C-alpha positions in Angstrom: -17.7 0.8 14.1 -20.6 2.3 12.2 -20.6 5.6 10.3 -22.4 7.5 13.0 -19.9 6.4 15.6 -17.0 7.3 13.4 -18.4 10.8 12.9 -18.9 11.2 16.6 -15.3 10.1 17.4 -14.0 12.6 14.8 -16.1 15.4 16.3 -15.0 14.5 19.8 -11.3 14.9 18.7 -11.8 17.7 16.1 -9.4 20.1 17.8 -6.6 17.6 18.1 -7.1 16.3 14.5 -7.0 19.9 13.1 -3.8 20.6 15.1 -2.2 17.4 13.8 -3.3 18.1 10.2 -1.7 21.5 10.3 1.7 20.3 11.4 4.6 20.1 8.9 6.7 17.0 8.7 9.5 18.8 10.5 7.2 19.5 13.5 6.3 15.8 14.1 8.4 14.2 16.8 9.7 10.8 15.4 12.3 10.3 18.0 10.6 7.2 19.5 10.0 5.6 16.1 13.1 4.0 14.5 13.6 4.5 10.8 13.2 1.3 8.8 16.0 0.0 6.7 15.7 -1.1 3.1 16.0 -4.8 4.3 13.1 -4.3 6.6 11.0 -2.8 3.9 11.9 -5.7 1.6 10.5 -8.1 4.3 7.3 -6.1 4.8 4.0 -7.8 4.0 1.8 -5.9 1.6 -1.9 -6.0 2.2 -1.8 -7.3 5.7 -4.0 -4.4 6.9 -4.7 -2.7 3.5 -6.5 -4.0 0.5 -5.9 -1.9 -2.6 -8.9 -0.9 -4.7 -9.1 -3.1 -7.8 -9.9 -1.7 -11.2 -11.4 -3.7 -14.0 -9.1 -3.6 -17.0 -8.9 -5.7 -20.2 -5.3 -6.6 -21.2 -4.1 -8.8 -24.0 -0.8 -10.3 -22.8 1.0 -12.8 -25.0 -0.3 -16.3 -24.7 3.0 -17.8 -23.5 3.1 -15.2 -20.7 -0.4 -16.1 -19.4 0.4 -19.9 -19.8 3.6 -19.4 -17.7 1.8 -17.7 -14.9 -1.0 -20.3 -14.9 1.7 -23.1 -14.8 3.7 -21.5 -12.0 1.1 -20.2 -9.7 -2.3 -21.5 -8.6 -3.2 -17.8 -8.0 -2.0 -16.7 -11.4 -4.1 -13.5 -11.5 -2.5 -12.3 -8.3 0.9 -13.3 -9.6 0.2 -11.3 -12.8 -0.7 -8.3 -10.7 2.4 -8.7 -8.5 4.8 -8.5 -11.4 4.1 -4.9 -12.4 3.7 -3.9 -8.8 7.2 -5.2 -8.1 8.5 -3.3 -11.1 6.7 -0.1 -10.0 8.1 -0.4 -6.5 11.6 -0.9 -7.8 11.3 2.2 -10.0 10.0 4.2 -7.1 12.9 3.3 -4.9 15.4 4.2 -7.7 13.7 7.5 -8.4 13.9 8.8 -4.7 
């Protein structure tokens, strides 16, 4: 869908979108959507429909850490990114 078509769809549904945007969480009917358990969230696949924005950053990890990731994963850069993400998600769950 090109940008002009997206803008047209938004304008065609502006009233409904504005009404939805003004609703509080308590006003949204979730009765037909079951709540997910922690186990279901643990099995969720990250990035299936979403690709996070990457940021270029220079880090200087210890050489043995880099070597371990290279030895244990053919996609070691992804594995290096996944380690702090896992830590971040665990901290988020604990701080809820």
